[in-house]
PAFI-55705 format. One line per 4 residues: number of its first residue (from 1); their letters; for each residue x, y, z of C-alpha. Coordinates in Angstrom, 3 decimals, always signed. Each point is the difference from the previous one (the first is absolute). Last residue first. Layout:
<nodes>
NUM	A	X/Y/Z  ...
</nodes>
This chain:
<nodes>
187	XXXX	-1.895/-25.093/+6.035  -1.126/-0.559/-3.657  +0.352/+3.811/-1.255  +4.052/-0.251/+0.799
183	XXXX	+0.600/-3.193/-1.672  -1.808/+1.171/-2.999  +1.960/+3.559/+0.212  +3.123/-2.080/-0.516
179	XXXX	-1.244/-3.138/-2.624  -0.801/+2.747/-2.338  -0.341/-1.131/-2.829  -4.170/-0.661/+0.519
175	XXXX	-0.564/+3.345/-0.669  -1.244/+2.586/+3.133  -3.447/+1.128/-0.079  -1.096/-2.325/+1.941
171	XXXX	+1.802/+0.809/+2.914  -0.623/+3.892/+0.123  -4.244/-1.188/+0.521  +1.076/-2.759/+2.650
167	XXXX	+1.872/+2.636/+1.854  -2.575/+2.304/+0.352  -0.539/+3.160/-2.448  -0.368/+3.610/+1.103
163	XXXX	-1.472/+2.210/-2.593  +1.107/+3.985/+0.494  -1.188/+3.346/-2.147  +1.897/+2.824/+1.572
159	XXXX	-1.274/+3.608/-0.510  +2.631/+2.344/-0.666  -2.144/+2.098/-2.438  +3.000/+0.573/-2.630
155	XXXX	+2.065/-3.077/+0.598  -3.038/-2.077/+0.609  +1.796/-3.243/+1.416  -0.842/-3.520/-1.176
151	XXXX	+0.680/-2.137/+2.758  +0.256/-4.323/+0.231  +0.423/-1.112/+3.413  +1.666/-3.418/+1.188
147	XXXX	-1.669/-0.470/+3.282  +0.696/-1.976/+3.149  +0.045/+2.892/+2.492  +2.744/+3.136/-0.476
143	XXXX	-1.183/+3.610/-1.412  -2.699/+1.644/-1.448  +0.332/+3.507/+0.830  -1.630/+3.276/-0.430
139	XXXX	+0.905/+4.299/+1.024  +3.843/-0.586/+0.470  +1.593/+3.167/+0.722  +2.641/+1.139/-1.144
135	XXXX	+2.994/+1.981/+2.026  +2.532/-2.031/-1.671  +1.501/-1.694/+3.497  -4.038/-0.887/+0.108
131	XXXX	+0.440/-1.474/-3.378  +3.493/-1.777/+0.688  -1.817/-1.547/+3.322  -3.192/-1.455/-1.983
127	XXXX	+1.603/-1.247/-3.070  +2.661/-1.472/+2.242  -2.247/-1.800/+2.248  -2.570/-1.733/-2.892
123	XXXX	+3.511/-1.132/-1.539  +1.264/-1.511/+3.354  -3.280/-1.342/+0.567  -0.093/-1.954/-3.030
119	XXXX	+3.247/-1.169/-0.053  +0.029/-1.230/+3.688  +0.361/-3.860/-1.670  -1.530/-2.556/+2.705
115	XXXX	+2.695/-1.774/+1.613  +2.750/-2.846/-1.097  +3.325/+1.900/+0.590  +0.656/+0.356/-3.449
111	XXXX	-4.177/+2.084/-0.599  -2.527/-1.564/-0.814  -2.476/+0.904/-1.849  -4.020/-0.849/+0.517
107	XXXX	-1.130/+0.946/-3.627  -2.413/+2.538/+0.332  +1.000/+2.029/+2.828  -1.015/+3.534/-1.692
103	XXXX	+2.096/+3.577/+0.175  -2.775/+1.432/-2.379  -1.540/+3.389/-0.443  +1.054/+3.937/+1.632
99	XXXX	-1.949/+2.951/-0.988  +1.982/+3.224/-0.077  -0.654/+3.696/-0.007  +2.491/+2.698/-1.426
95	XXXX	-1.293/+3.490/-0.265  +2.831/+1.345/+2.767  +2.443/-1.744/-2.559  -1.262/+2.030/-2.669
91	XXXX	-0.688/-1.906/-3.544  +1.792/+1.511/-3.180  +1.508/-3.661/-2.091  +2.448/+0.778/+1.807
87	XXXX	-1.080/-0.200/+3.610  -1.604/-2.742/-1.000  +3.587/-1.504/-0.833  +1.233/+0.605/+2.830
83	XXXX	-2.730/-1.638/+2.576  -0.299/-3.244/-2.711  +4.320/-0.248/+0.635  -0.037/+0.953/+4.175
79	XXXX	-2.809/-3.299/-0.208  +2.109/-1.989/-2.113  +3.322/+0.240/+1.246  -1.560/-1.020/+3.676
75	XXXX	-2.201/-2.383/-1.055  +2.646/-1.891/-2.350  -0.947/-1.637/-3.083  +0.122/+3.948/-0.959
71	XXXX	+3.698/-0.638/-0.119  +2.535/+2.457/+1.714  +1.767/-2.662/+1.850  +2.610/+1.687/+2.391
67	XXXX	-2.792/+2.557/+0.774  +1.310/+1.006/+3.347  +3.468/-0.288/-0.267  +3.090/-1.348/+1.574
63	XXXX	-1.679/-0.487/+3.218  -2.444/-2.270/-1.546  -3.884/+0.682/-0.448  -1.830/-3.096/-1.465
59	XXXX	-2.732/-0.496/-2.493  -3.457/-0.743/+0.998  -0.687/-3.068/-2.942  -2.518/-0.359/-3.034
55	XXXX	-0.614/+3.559/-0.885  -3.259/+1.322/-2.373  -0.088/+3.570/-0.724  -3.124/+2.084/-0.949
51	XXXX	+0.320/+3.711/-0.943  -2.441/+2.844/-0.733  -0.045/+3.604/-0.881  -3.403/+1.927/+0.157
47	XXXX	+1.046/+3.562/+0.659  -2.027/+0.122/+3.332  -0.896/-3.606/+0.683  +3.758/-0.941/+0.160
43	XXXX	-0.160/-3.609/+0.269  +2.525/-2.882/+1.354  -1.040/-3.165/-0.588  +2.425/-2.522/+2.303
39	XXXX	+0.675/-3.464/-1.286  +0.456/-3.018/+2.463  +1.779/-3.321/-0.610  -1.335/-3.178/+1.944
35	XXXX	-1.995/-0.260/-3.176  -1.167/+2.543/-1.468  -1.711/+0.362/-3.716  +0.679/+3.276/-2.310
31	XXXX	-1.903/+2.573/-2.021  +0.548/+3.716/-0.578  -3.113/+2.169/-1.300  -0.163/+2.933/-2.327
27	XXXX	-0.965/+3.558/-0.257  +3.282/+1.176/-0.288  +3.054/+1.470/+2.228  +2.194/-2.739/+0.656
23	XXXX	+1.787/-2.398/+1.879  +0.768/-3.484/-0.305  +2.280/-2.384/+2.586  +1.683/-3.339/-1.248
19	XXXX	+2.195/-2.655/+2.394  -2.968/-2.407/+0.248  -2.769/+0.800/-3.584  -1.820/+3.082/-0.888
15	XXXX	-2.633/-0.281/-2.229  -1.219/+3.059/-1.752  -3.863/+0.860/-1.041  -0.971/+2.266/-2.682
11	XXXX	-3.789/+1.565/+0.961  -3.069/-1.972/-0.715  +0.419/-2.455/+2.967  -2.866/-2.464/-1.703
7	XXXX	+2.333/-0.459/-2.940  +2.711/-1.418/+2.661  -1.410/-3.113/+0.675  -1.636/-1.386/+2.863
3	XXX	-0.766/+2.769/+2.341  -1.494/-0.345/+3.671  -1.528/+2.897/+2.063
</nodes>
């Protein structure tokens, strides 16, 4: 299903950006646009609680503490925050299921060593590992490859509407003033 505008939806739509998450027990939608970032959509079908996060980096585990960077831009914190928030809203952990999206290699980013960035794959991996540790089954994924993804999550039903966007389509959406993005689109 391709949604052109909010009036087609018939429900409130909350948009989240990188480093954000949203949890609700209302009959509403949550949307985001993903590149190398990953979103985990959690749903409790019995209690109709849903939540989505949007994280940019996997995060680090260090000797001095598990959650050094307690920001939702890191997968480690974002997944823990959404699980805790879902339980606070009345979800039961044994009812939770997950859908994971994103982790696209869309900009051919290179690390300091000149090799292709592993951030998209690491984002996907941290989502899978943490959900397995928490015993939350992943029932659907659309990850990796060279797509940007627009997703809209129906928090009440648990359905996700997905549109894959090719690199060229993303580049035409960028303003001409952003030279850094234009150079990435040309490569």
